[in-house]
DSSP file (Angstrom, degrees, kcal/mol; ACC not computed):
  #  RESIDUE AA STRUCTURE BP1 BP2  ACC     N-H-->O    O-->H-N    N-H-->O    O-->H-N    TCO  KAPPA ALPHA  PHI   PSI    X-CA   Y-CA   Z-CA
    1    1 A M     >        0   0    0      0, 0.0     4,-1.8     0, 0.0     5,-0.1   0.000 360.0 360.0 360.0 -56.9    0.0    0.0    0.0
    2    2 A F  H  >  +     0   0    0      1,-0.2     4,-2.3     2,-0.2     5,-0.2   0.860 360.0  55.7 -66.7 -35.3    2.6    2.5    1.1
    3    3 A R  H  > S+     0   0    0      1,-0.2     4,-2.4     2,-0.2    -1,-0.2   0.919 107.1  48.7 -63.5 -43.5    5.0    1.2   -1.6
    4    4 A N  H  > S+     0   0    0      1,-0.2     4,-2.5     2,-0.2    -1,-0.2   0.883 109.0  54.2 -62.9 -38.1    2.4    1.9   -4.3
    5    5 A F  H  X S+     0   0    0     -4,-1.8     4,-2.2     2,-0.2    -2,-0.2   0.931 110.5  45.6 -60.8 -46.0    1.9    5.4   -2.9
    6    6 A L  H  X S+     0   0    0     -4,-2.3     4,-2.3     2,-0.2    -2,-0.2   0.888 111.6  52.2 -65.8 -39.2    5.6    6.1   -3.2
    7    7 A Q  H  X S+     0   0    0     -4,-2.4     4,-0.7     1,-0.2    -1,-0.2   0.922 113.1  44.1 -62.9 -43.4    5.8    4.7   -6.7
    8    8 A N  H  < S+     0   0    0     -4,-2.5     3,-0.4     1,-0.2    -1,-0.2   0.868 111.7  54.2 -68.6 -35.6    2.9    6.8   -7.8
    9    9 A L  H  < S+     0   0    0     -4,-2.2    -2,-0.2     1,-0.2    -1,-0.2   0.900 115.3  38.0 -65.2 -41.0    4.3    9.9   -6.1
   10   10 A F  H >< S+     0   0    0     -4,-2.3     3,-2.1    -5,-0.1     2,-0.3   0.439  83.8 123.8 -92.9   0.4    7.7    9.6   -7.8
   11   11 A R  T 3< S+     0   0    0     -4,-0.7     3,-0.1    -3,-0.4    -3,-0.0  -0.467  88.1   4.1 -64.8 123.5    6.4    8.5  -11.2
   12   12 A G  T 3  S+     0   0    0      1,-0.3    -1,-0.3    -2,-0.3     2,-0.2   0.536 110.0 113.0  80.1   7.2    7.7   11.0  -13.8
   13   13 A R  S <  S-     0   0    0     -3,-2.1    -1,-0.3     1,-0.1    45,-0.2  -0.711  73.4-119.8-111.5 164.1    9.8   12.9  -11.2
   14   14 A Y        -     0   0    0     43,-2.4    42,-0.2    40,-0.3    41,-0.2   0.935  42.9-167.8 -72.1 -48.8   13.5   13.2  -10.8
   15   15 A G        -     0   0    0     40,-2.8    42,-0.1    39,-0.2    -1,-0.1  -0.314  37.1 -26.7  87.9-174.2   14.1   11.7   -7.4
   16   16 A P        +     0   0    0      0, 0.0     2,-0.2     0, 0.0    36,-0.0  -0.390  61.3 163.3 -77.2 152.0   17.2   11.8   -5.1
   17   17 A D     >  -     0   0    0     -2,-0.1     4,-2.1     1,-0.0     5,-0.2  -0.838  54.9 -76.3-149.2-172.6   20.7   12.1   -6.5
   18   18 A H  H  > S+     0   0    0     -2,-0.2     4,-2.3     1,-0.2     5,-0.2   0.886 127.6  51.8 -61.6 -40.7   24.2   13.0   -5.2
   19   19 A L  H  > S+     0   0    0      1,-0.2     4,-2.4     2,-0.2    -1,-0.2   0.898 108.7  50.9 -65.4 -39.4   23.5   16.7   -5.1
   20   20 A N  H  > S+     0   0    0      2,-0.2     4,-2.4     1,-0.2    -1,-0.2   0.905 109.3  50.5 -64.2 -40.5   20.3   16.2   -3.0
   21   21 A V  H  X S+     0   0    0     -4,-2.1     4,-2.2     1,-0.2    -2,-0.2   0.924 111.3  48.8 -62.3 -43.1   22.2   14.0   -0.5
   22   22 A A  H  X S+     0   0    0     -4,-2.3     4,-2.3     1,-0.2    -2,-0.2   0.892 110.7  51.1 -63.7 -39.2   24.8   16.8   -0.2
   23   23 A L  H  X S+     0   0    0     -4,-2.4     4,-1.8     2,-0.2    -2,-0.2   0.898 109.9  49.0 -64.8 -40.1   22.1   19.4    0.3
   24   24 A I  H  X S+     0   0    0     -4,-2.4     4,-1.8     2,-0.2    -2,-0.2   0.885 110.8  50.0 -68.8 -37.8   20.5   17.3    3.0
   25   25 A I  H  X S+     0   0    0     -4,-2.2     4,-2.2     1,-0.2    -1,-0.2   0.905 108.8  53.5 -63.6 -40.1   23.8   16.9    4.8
   26   26 A L  H  X S+     0   0    0     -4,-2.3     4,-2.8     1,-0.2    -2,-0.2   0.869 104.3  55.8 -60.7 -37.0   24.3   20.6    4.5
   27   27 A V  H  X S+     0   0    0     -4,-1.8     4,-2.2     2,-0.2    -1,-0.2   0.926 107.7  48.3 -61.2 -44.8   20.9   21.1    6.2
   28   28 A F  H  X S+     0   0    0     -4,-1.8     4,-1.9     2,-0.2    -2,-0.2   0.911 112.3  48.6 -63.0 -41.8   22.1   19.0    9.2
   29   29 A V  H  X S+     0   0    0     -4,-2.2     4,-2.2     1,-0.2    -2,-0.2   0.926 111.8  49.3 -63.5 -44.3   25.3   21.0    9.4
   30   30 A L  H  X S+     0   0    0     -4,-2.8     4,-2.2     1,-0.2    -1,-0.2   0.864 108.7  53.3 -64.2 -35.1   23.4   24.3    9.2
   31   31 A E  H  X S+     0   0    0     -4,-2.2     4,-0.6     2,-0.2    -1,-0.2   0.863 107.5  51.0 -68.2 -35.0   21.0   23.1   11.9
   32   32 A I  H >< S+     0   0    0     -4,-1.9     3,-1.0     1,-0.2     4,-0.3   0.929 112.9  45.5 -65.3 -43.7   23.9   22.3   14.2
   33   33 A I  H >X S+     0   0    0     -4,-2.2     4,-2.4     1,-0.2     3,-2.0   0.853 103.1  65.9 -65.7 -33.1   25.3   25.8   13.6
   34   34 A A  H 3< S+     0   0    0     -4,-2.2    -1,-0.2     1,-0.3    -2,-0.2   0.700  85.2  72.3 -63.9 -18.2   21.8   27.2   14.2
   35   35 A G  T << S+     0   0    0     -3,-1.0    -1,-0.3    -4,-0.6    -2,-0.2   0.791 113.0  26.8 -63.2 -26.4   22.1   26.0   17.8
   36   36 A F  T <4 S+     0   0    0     -3,-2.0     2,-0.5    -4,-0.3    -2,-0.2   0.797 132.9  32.9-101.9 -41.5   24.5   28.9   18.2
   37   37 A L    ><  -     0   0    0     -4,-2.4     3,-1.5     1,-0.1     4,-0.3  -0.947  67.1-158.5-123.1 109.6   23.4   31.4   15.5
   38   38 A K  T >> S+     0   0    0     -2,-0.5     3,-1.5     1,-0.3     4,-0.6   0.715  83.8  73.3 -63.1 -24.4   19.6   31.4   14.9
   39   39 A I  H >> S+     0   0    0      1,-0.3     4,-1.2     2,-0.2     3,-0.5   0.802  87.3  64.1 -62.6 -28.0   19.9   32.9   11.4
   40   40 A F  H <> S+     0   0    0     -3,-1.5     4,-2.3     1,-0.2    -1,-0.3   0.695  88.6  69.3 -70.5 -18.0   21.3   29.6   10.0
   41   41 A H  H <> S+     0   0    0     -3,-1.5     4,-2.0    -4,-0.3    -1,-0.2   0.918 100.1  46.9 -64.8 -42.8   18.0   28.0   10.8
   42   42 A L  H <X S+     0   0    0     -4,-0.6     4,-2.1    -3,-0.5    -2,-0.2   0.889 112.0  50.5 -65.4 -39.2   16.3   30.0    8.1
   43   43 A L  H  X S+     0   0    0     -4,-1.2     4,-2.3     2,-0.2    -2,-0.2   0.893 108.6  52.3 -64.6 -39.9   19.1   29.1    5.7
   44   44 A A  H  X S+     0   0    0     -4,-2.3     4,-2.3     1,-0.2    -2,-0.2   0.900 109.1  49.8 -63.2 -41.0   18.7   25.4    6.5
   45   45 A I  H  X S+     0   0    0     -4,-2.0     4,-2.3     2,-0.2    -1,-0.2   0.909 110.0  50.9 -64.5 -41.2   15.0   25.5    5.8
   46   46 A A  H  X S+     0   0    0     -4,-2.1     4,-2.1     1,-0.2    -2,-0.2   0.910 110.9  47.9 -62.8 -42.2   15.7   27.2    2.4
   47   47 A V  H  X S+     0   0    0     -4,-2.3     4,-2.3     2,-0.2    -1,-0.2   0.894 111.0  51.6 -65.8 -39.4   18.2   24.5    1.5
   48   48 A L  H  X S+     0   0    0     -4,-2.3     4,-2.3     2,-0.2    -2,-0.2   0.897 108.7  50.6 -64.2 -40.2   15.8   21.8    2.5
   49   49 A V  H  X S+     0   0    0     -4,-2.3     4,-2.6     2,-0.2    -2,-0.2   0.919 110.0  50.4 -63.0 -43.1   13.1   23.3    0.4
   50   50 A I  H  X S+     0   0    0     -4,-2.1     4,-2.3     1,-0.2    -2,-0.2   0.912 109.4  51.5 -60.8 -42.6   15.5   23.4   -2.6
   51   51 A A  H  X S+     0   0    0     -4,-2.3     4,-2.1     1,-0.2    -2,-0.2   0.919 112.5  44.9 -61.4 -44.3   16.4   19.8   -2.1
   52   52 A F  H  X S+     0   0    0     -4,-2.3     4,-2.2     2,-0.2    -1,-0.2   0.882 111.1  53.0 -69.9 -36.9   12.7   18.7   -2.0
   53   53 A L  H  < S+     0   0    0     -4,-2.6     4,-0.3     1,-0.2    -1,-0.2   0.897 110.2  48.8 -63.4 -38.6   11.9   20.8   -5.1
   54   54 A R  H >< S+     0   0    0     -4,-2.3     3,-0.9    -5,-0.2   -40,-0.3   0.911 111.0  50.6 -64.9 -41.6   14.7   19.2   -7.0
   55   55 A M  H 3< S+     0   0    0     -4,-2.1   -40,-2.8     1,-0.2    -2,-0.2   0.887 115.6  40.4 -64.1 -39.4   13.5   15.7   -5.9
   56   56 A F  T 3< S+     0   0    0     -4,-2.2    -1,-0.2   -42,-0.2    -2,-0.2   0.319  89.0 123.4 -94.5   9.0    9.9   16.3   -7.0
   57   57 A S    <   -     0   0    0     -3,-0.9   -43,-2.4    -4,-0.3   -42,-0.2  -0.391  50.5-156.9 -70.4 145.7   10.9   18.1  -10.2
   58   58 A R  S    S+     0   0    0    -45,-0.2     2,-1.7     1,-0.1     3,-0.2   0.506  75.1  92.3 -96.4  -7.9    9.6   16.8  -13.5
   59   59 A N     >  +     0   0    0      1,-0.2     4,-1.8     2,-0.1     5,-0.2  -0.611  51.8 169.4 -86.8  79.5   12.4   18.5  -15.5
   60   60 A I  H  >  +     0   0    0     -2,-1.7     4,-2.3     1,-0.2    -1,-0.2   0.859  68.8  53.9 -63.9 -39.9   14.7   15.5  -15.4
   61   61 A Y  H  > S+     0   0    0      1,-0.2     4,-2.1     2,-0.2    -1,-0.2   0.895 108.5  48.4 -67.7 -39.9   17.3   16.8  -17.9
   62   62 A A  H  > S+     0   0    0      2,-0.2     4,-2.1     1,-0.2    -1,-0.2   0.909 113.1  48.1 -65.6 -40.9   17.9   20.1  -16.0
   63   63 A R  H  X S+     0   0    0     -4,-1.8     4,-2.3     2,-0.2    -2,-0.2   0.878 110.3  52.1 -66.8 -37.3   18.3   18.3  -12.7
   64   64 A R  H  X S+     0   0    0     -4,-2.3     4,-2.6     2,-0.2    -1,-0.2   0.905 108.6  50.4 -65.7 -40.5   20.7   15.8  -14.3
   65   65 A R  H  X S+     0   0    0     -4,-2.1     4,-2.3     2,-0.2    -2,-0.2   0.913 110.3  50.5 -62.2 -42.4   22.8   18.7  -15.6
   66   66 A E  H  X S+     0   0    0     -4,-2.1     4,-2.1     1,-0.2    -2,-0.2   0.925 111.8  47.4 -59.9 -44.6   22.9   20.2  -12.2
   67   67 A N  H  X S+     0   0    0     -4,-2.3     4,-2.6     1,-0.2    -2,-0.2   0.897 110.2  52.3 -65.6 -40.1   24.0   17.0  -10.6
   68   68 A D  H  X S+     0   0    0     -4,-2.6     4,-1.4     1,-0.2    -1,-0.2   0.905 109.3  49.5 -63.0 -40.8   26.7   16.5  -13.3
   69   69 A R  H  X S+     0   0    0     -4,-2.3     4,-0.9     1,-0.2    -1,-0.2   0.890 111.5  49.8 -64.2 -38.8   28.1   19.9  -12.6
   70   70 A F  H >X S+     0   0    0     -4,-2.1     4,-2.3     1,-0.2     3,-0.7   0.916 107.9  53.1 -63.8 -43.2   28.1   19.1   -8.9
   71   71 A L  H 3X S+     0   0    0     -4,-2.6     4,-2.3     1,-0.2    -1,-0.2   0.788  97.3  65.9 -66.5 -27.6   29.9   15.8   -9.5
   72   72 A I  H 3< S+     0   0    0     -4,-1.4    -1,-0.2     1,-0.2    -2,-0.2   0.884 114.6  31.2 -59.8 -37.3   32.7   17.6  -11.5
   73   73 A Y  H <X S+     0   0    0     -4,-0.9     4,-0.9    -3,-0.7    -2,-0.2   0.801 120.6  51.9 -87.8 -32.2   33.6   19.3   -8.3
   74   74 A W  H  X S+     0   0    0     -4,-2.3     4,-2.8     1,-0.2     5,-0.2   0.886  98.3  61.2 -77.2 -40.2   32.7   16.6   -5.8
   75   75 A I  H  X S+     0   0    0     -4,-2.3     4,-2.6     1,-0.2     5,-0.2   0.901 104.6  47.6 -61.4 -44.7   34.5   13.5   -7.3
   76   76 A P  H  > S+     0   0    0      0, 0.0     4,-2.3     0, 0.0    -1,-0.2   0.904 114.0  48.6 -62.4 -37.5   38.1   15.0   -7.0
   77   77 A I  H  X S+     0   0    0     -4,-0.9     4,-2.2     2,-0.2    -2,-0.2   0.932 113.2  47.1 -65.0 -44.6   37.3   16.0   -3.4
   78   78 A K  H  X S+     0   0    0     -4,-2.8     4,-2.4     2,-0.2    -1,-0.2   0.896 112.0  50.6 -63.5 -41.2   35.9   12.6   -2.6
   79   79 A T  H  X S+     0   0    0     -4,-2.6     4,-2.2    -5,-0.2    -2,-0.2   0.927 112.0  46.1 -64.4 -45.8   38.9   10.8   -4.2
   80   80 A K  H  X S+     0   0    0     -4,-2.3     4,-2.5     1,-0.2    -1,-0.2   0.893 112.4  51.4 -64.8 -39.0   41.5   12.9   -2.3
   81   81 A T  H  X S+     0   0    0     -4,-2.2     4,-2.3    -5,-0.2    -2,-0.2   0.919 110.4  48.1 -64.5 -43.4   39.6   12.4    1.0
   82   82 A K  H  X S+     0   0    0     -4,-2.4     4,-2.6     2,-0.2    -1,-0.2   0.904 111.4  51.2 -62.6 -40.9   39.5    8.6    0.4
   83   83 A K  H  X S+     0   0    0     -4,-2.2     4,-2.2     1,-0.2    -2,-0.2   0.933 111.6  46.3 -63.0 -46.1   43.2    8.6   -0.4
   84   84 A K  H  X S+     0   0    0     -4,-2.5     4,-2.4     1,-0.2    -1,-0.2   0.877 111.8  52.2 -64.7 -37.2   44.1   10.5    2.8
   85   85 A Y  H  X S+     0   0    0     -4,-2.3     4,-2.8     2,-0.2    -2,-0.2   0.926 109.4  49.0 -64.2 -44.0   41.9    8.2    4.9
   86   86 A R  H  X S+     0   0    0     -4,-2.6     4,-2.2     1,-0.2    -2,-0.2   0.899 111.5  49.7 -62.9 -39.9   43.6    5.1    3.5
   87   87 A Q  H  < S+     0   0    0     -4,-2.2    -1,-0.2     2,-0.2     4,-0.2   0.912 112.7  47.1 -63.8 -41.4   47.0    6.6    4.2
   88   88 A F  H >< S+     0   0    0     -4,-2.4     3,-1.0     1,-0.2    -2,-0.2   0.909 112.8  49.3 -65.4 -41.3   45.9    7.5    7.8
   89   89 A R  H 3< S+     0   0    0     -4,-2.8     3,-0.4     1,-0.2    -2,-0.2   0.873 117.0  40.8 -65.1 -37.7   44.4    4.0    8.3
   90   90 A D  T >X S+     0   0    0     -4,-2.2     4,-2.3     1,-0.2     3,-1.0   0.235  80.5 110.6 -95.8  12.6   47.6    2.2    7.0
   91   91 A R  T <4 S+     0   0    0     -3,-1.0    -1,-0.2     1,-0.3    -2,-0.1   0.751  76.0  53.8 -63.4 -24.3   50.1    4.5    8.7
   92   92 A K  T 34 S+     0   0    0     -3,-0.4    -1,-0.3    -4,-0.2    -2,-0.1   0.742 117.5  34.9 -81.9 -22.2   51.2    1.8   11.1
   93   93 A L  T <4 S+     0   0    0     -3,-1.0    17,-2.6     1,-0.1     2,-0.3   0.715 120.3  35.8-101.4 -25.2   52.0   -0.7    8.4
   94   94 A F  E  <  -A  109   0A   0     -4,-2.3     2,-0.4    15,-0.3    -1,-0.1  -0.932  59.5-141.1-134.8 151.4   53.4    1.5    5.6
   95   95 A N  E     -A  108   0A   0     13,-3.4    13,-3.1    -2,-0.3     2,-0.5  -0.889  24.7-143.5-101.9 143.4   55.4    4.7    4.9
   96   96 A F  E     +A  107   0A   0     -2,-0.4     2,-0.3    11,-0.2    11,-0.2  -0.941  21.2 177.0-114.0 127.4   54.2    6.9    2.1
   97   97 A Y  E     -A  106   0A   0      9,-2.5     9,-4.2    -2,-0.5     2,-0.5  -0.935  23.1-134.3-127.8 150.1   56.6    8.7   -0.1
   98   98 A K  E     -A  105   0A   0     -2,-0.3     7,-0.2     7,-0.2     6,-0.1  -0.894  25.5-120.0-105.3 131.8   56.1   10.9   -3.2
   99   99 A C     >  -     0   0    0      5,-2.6     4,-1.4    -2,-0.5    28,-0.0  -0.532  15.4-146.8 -68.1 127.7   58.2   10.4   -6.3
  100  100 A P  T  4 S+     0   0    0      0, 0.0    -1,-0.2     0, 0.0    -2,-0.0   0.735  93.6  46.9 -69.5 -20.3   60.2   13.6   -7.0
  101  101 A S  T  4 S+     0   0    0      3,-0.1    -2,-0.0     1,-0.0    -3,-0.0   0.947 130.8  10.1 -86.6 -54.6   60.0   13.0  -10.7
  102  102 A C  T  4 S-     0   0    0      2,-0.1    -1,-0.0    24,-0.0    -4,-0.0   0.587  91.6-124.0-107.6 -12.5   56.4   12.1  -11.5
  103  103 A G     <  +     0   0    0     -4,-1.4     2,-0.2     1,-0.3     0, 0.0   0.543  54.3 151.4  84.7   6.3   54.7   12.9   -8.2
  104  104 A V        -     0   0    0     -6,-0.1    -5,-2.6     1,-0.1     2,-0.5  -0.485  47.5-122.5 -71.6 139.8   53.1    9.4   -7.6
  105  105 A T  E     -A   98   0A   0     -7,-0.2     2,-0.4    -2,-0.2    -7,-0.2  -0.743  28.4-157.6 -84.9 125.7   52.6    8.4   -4.0
  106  106 A L  E     -A   97   0A   0     -9,-4.2    -9,-2.5    -2,-0.5     2,-0.6  -0.858   7.7-146.3-108.4 139.3   54.4    5.2   -3.2
  107  107 A R  E     -A   96   0A   0     -2,-0.4   -11,-0.2   -11,-0.2    -2,-0.0  -0.914  18.7-175.7-108.0 114.1   53.5    2.9   -0.3
  108  108 A I  E     -A   95   0A   0    -13,-3.1   -13,-3.4    -2,-0.6    -2,-0.0  -0.935  27.9-116.2-113.8 128.0   56.5    1.2    1.2
  109  109 A P  E     -A   94   0A   0      0, 0.0     2,-0.4     0, 0.0   -15,-0.3  -0.318  31.4-114.4 -62.6 142.8   56.1   -1.4    4.0
  110  110 A K        -     0   0    0    -17,-2.6     2,-0.2     2,-0.0   -18,-0.0  -0.624  37.2-170.9 -77.7 133.0   57.6   -0.5    7.4
  111  111 A D        -     0   0    0     -2,-0.4    -1,-0.0     2,-0.3   -17,-0.0  -0.653  37.2-111.2-114.1 174.4   60.5   -2.7    8.4
  112  112 A K  S    S+     0   0    0     -2,-0.2     2,-0.1     2,-0.1    -2,-0.0   0.640  89.4 100.2 -80.0 -13.4   62.4   -3.0   11.6
  113  113 A E        -     0   0    0      1,-0.0    -2,-0.3     2,-0.0     2,-0.3  -0.401  59.7-156.0 -71.0 148.3   65.5   -1.5    9.9
  114  114 A R        +     0   0    0     -2,-0.1     2,-0.3     2,-0.0    -2,-0.1  -0.777  47.8  50.5-115.7 165.2   66.2    2.2   10.4
  115  115 A G  S    S-     0   0    0     -2,-0.3    17,-3.4     2,-0.0     2,-0.3  -0.787  92.5 -18.1 112.4-152.2   68.2    4.5    8.3
  116  116 A R  E     -B  131   0B   0     -2,-0.3     2,-0.3    15,-0.2    15,-0.2  -0.697  52.3-166.0 -98.5 146.2   68.0    5.4    4.6
  117  117 A I  E     -B  130   0B   0     13,-3.1    13,-2.6    -2,-0.3     2,-0.5  -0.936  18.0-130.7-126.8 153.2   66.3    3.3    1.9
  118  118 A E  E     -B  129   0B   0     -2,-0.3     2,-0.4    11,-0.2    11,-0.2  -0.913  25.3-165.1-104.6 127.2   66.5    3.5   -1.9
  119  119 A I  E     -B  128   0B   0      9,-3.5     9,-2.5    -2,-0.5     2,-0.5  -0.911   9.5-155.9-116.1 137.1   63.2    3.5   -3.6
  120  120 A T  E     -B  127   0B   0     -2,-0.4     7,-0.2     7,-0.2     6,-0.1  -0.963  21.6-129.8-111.9 123.1   62.6    2.9   -7.3
  121  121 A C     >  -     0   0    0      5,-2.9     4,-1.7    -2,-0.5   -15,-0.0  -0.550   8.6-151.2 -71.2 126.4   59.4    4.4   -8.7
  122  122 A P  T  4 S+     0   0    0      0, 0.0    -1,-0.2     0, 0.0   -16,-0.0   0.727  92.0  50.4 -71.5 -19.7   57.4    1.8  -10.7
  123  123 A K  T  4 S+     0   0    0      3,-0.1    -2,-0.0     1,-0.1    -3,-0.0   0.942 129.8   9.9 -83.7 -50.7   55.9    4.4  -12.9
  124  124 A C  T  4 S-     0   0    0      2,-0.1    -1,-0.1     0, 0.0    -3,-0.0   0.569  91.9-122.9-109.5 -11.3   58.9    6.4  -14.2
  125  125 A G     <  +     0   0    0     -4,-1.7     2,-0.1     1,-0.3     0, 0.0   0.495  54.6 155.6  82.7   3.2   61.8    4.3  -12.9
  126  126 A E        -     0   0    0     -6,-0.1    -5,-2.9     1,-0.0     2,-0.5  -0.400  32.2-147.7 -64.2 136.2   63.3    7.2  -10.9
  127  127 A R  E     +B  120   0B   0     -7,-0.2     2,-0.3    -2,-0.1    -7,-0.2  -0.923  26.1 162.6-107.9 131.9   65.6    6.1   -8.0
  128  128 A F  E     -B  119   0B   0     -9,-2.5    -9,-3.5    -2,-0.5     2,-0.4  -0.986  31.2-125.8-147.3 155.8   65.7    8.2   -4.9
  129  129 A K  E     -B  118   0B   0     -2,-0.3     2,-0.3   -11,-0.2   -11,-0.2  -0.825  25.8-179.1-106.3 141.6   66.8    7.8   -1.3
  130  130 A K  E     -B  117   0B   0    -13,-2.6   -13,-3.1    -2,-0.4     2,-0.4  -0.966  29.5-114.9-135.8 152.5   64.6    8.5    1.7
  131  131 A K  E      B  116   0B   0     -2,-0.3   -15,-0.2   -15,-0.2   -17,-0.0  -0.722 360.0 360.0 -85.3 134.3   65.1    8.4    5.4
  132  132 A K              0   0    0    -17,-3.4   -16,-0.1    -2,-0.4    -1,-0.1   0.469 360.0 360.0 -82.6 360.0   62.9    5.8    7.1
């Protein structure tokens, strides 16, 4: 019963996408800030209204273009954040070095040895020494 209601409600409408999820997260952040500064509560309501208007819009192509423009900026941020998280998570097992020639980040296992090591970049073949 409720499922049929939702299917009929969203039939021919755009629905949720990455930009809508980001807008809803922004609403939560603004509401937290609104605990200190009340003006942000009105801004949060405005952003929530925009998110719902986008979801229930029948102009699918315009909403898709908006989402594509958002993803152009969001995907590099998401990729860098994931990379930094993985480096932070693996910091006890690996050392991370950047190749001075091509800029690739190399992951070298931590050993019990101390001192200098010689690293060969698998991408460009550059050899360089680093302190462990």
